[in-house]
N, C-alpha and C positions, 0 to 999 in steps of 0.2 A: 504493500500500500504506500509506503514511504517513497519507493522508487517511482511509482506512478505520479505521486504528488510533485516530486522533484522534477520529473520530466515535463509535467504540465507547467510548472512554474518557470522553467527555463524556456520553454516554447512561448509562453506569454510574454516573458521579458524580451525575447528576440523580436516578436512581432510589435511590441510597444516601441522599441527603439526604431524599427523600420518605419512605422507609421508616423513617429514624431520628428522625423528629420525634415529639413528644409531643402527642397531640391535646388541644385545649382543651376545657374543660367546656362543656356546653350552657347553663349558667346560672352566675351568680356564686356562689350559695349555695342551699342547700335546708334552711331552718330547719324543724325537726321540728314537725309539727302533732300534738301529743300527744293532742288531743281529737278528731282526725279519725276519720271512719267508714270510710275507705278502708284496706283491708288490703293491704300490699305487703311485699316482703322488705326489712324496715327500717321506717322511719317515713315516712309521706307528708309532702309539703312544704306549708308554709303559703303562702298567697297572698303573693308578694313585697311587695305594697302594704301588708300588715299587719305586716310585720317591724319590730321595735323594737330599740333598743340592748340592752335587757334580755335579748333572745334570745341575745346573744353574751357575757353576763356571768354570773359565778357568785361568790357570797360564801360563805365557810365553811371554807376550807382553813387559816385562821389558828387555828382552835379544835382543841385536842388532844382526841383521842377517849379513851374509857374503855377501857383495856387490861386490865382485871381479868377475864380469861377464861382458859380452860385453855392457850391458845396464847400469850397475852401479846402479841398484836398485833391491830391493827384498821386496815383500809383504808377511807378515805373516798373513794369514787369520784366522778369528774366525767365522766359519760357523757352521751349524748343526753338521758336522762331529767332530769338536773340542768341541762344546758346545751344547749338545743335547737339552737343554732347549730353544734354539732359534727356534726349529721346529714350523712351522706355524705362527711365529710372523712377518715374512716379513722383517727381519732386519739381517744384518751381519756387521762385521767390520774387519779392518785389520790395522796392524802396517806396515808402509812403511819406509824403510831405503834407503838412497841415498848416494852413494860415490860422491866425487867431480865430477861435470859435468854429473852426472847420470841422466837418463831420463826414465820416464814411458811413452812409446810412445802413440800416439793417439789411442784411443779406445772408445767404448761406453758400456753402460749398458742398454739394451733394455727395461727393466722393473724396473729400479731403479734410484732414484736420489742419488747422492753421496755428502756427506759433508766431508770436509777435515779440520782438526785442526792441526796447526803447533805447535809441542811440543818443538822443538829446531831447531835453524838455520833459513834459509831463503829459499824460493822456488818460482820459477815462475810457474804460473798455467794459464790455459786458456781453452776456448772452442769455437766452431764455431757454429753460429746459423744456423738453417735449413730453414730460410725464404729466400726470393729472394736475399737479400743482402749477405748471407753467411758471416756475420760479425765475425771477430776474436775478442773475448773479453778476455783480459788477465790482470794479476795483479801480482806484486811481494808481497809475503806474508812473514811475520816475526813471531817470537815466539808469540804465543797467538792469531794469526789471524785465521779466519774461512772463508772458501770459499765453495760455493754450485755449483755443476755441475748439471744442469737440466737433467731430464730423457731423455735417448737416444740421447744426443748430443755428438758429437765427442769432446773429451777433453784429456788433457795431463798434466803432471807435469814435471818440469825440474829444476835441481839444477845447476845454472849458475856460481857458485863460487867455487874456489879451496880452500876451507877451510874444517874444520873437517866435519865428517859425520853428517847428520841431521836425525831427526825422525819425523814422521807424523802419524796421526791416521785418517783413512777414515772410514766413516759409510755409509752403503747403506741401 
């Protein structure tokens, strides 16, 4: 009886390890071929032999955007279009600039969690839970603070102070 139990335990352990593994990618990267003729769900890959360092590099987040619009905020995105090396990695980022009293109105990201880092200034942030309570969770962030907006929850950012412009970095 003990042998049967030990055999069963070893077999269960072997299957749990096999089921709990994370499959490796089939390739190291898939740099977007923005000029490609192949239409796929996403962007087709460049030939790996033609990939360059510039495919993984973006310059431009150091420049403050013009926030003189009705909302008083501008997001400078870094997606596959700006940085082809992001293709198939499931991540993007943006620099967000706010004028005094600027707001990024309530919105969602249906398939992404957002993390925001305050680089300069202060910002009120918040989201609304989707459970029965529909609770409003908010916080005032300052330079160096980080806040996470869970996937698909309505969230916002608002600069509530009339001082110099602020800058933030959001990663999805």
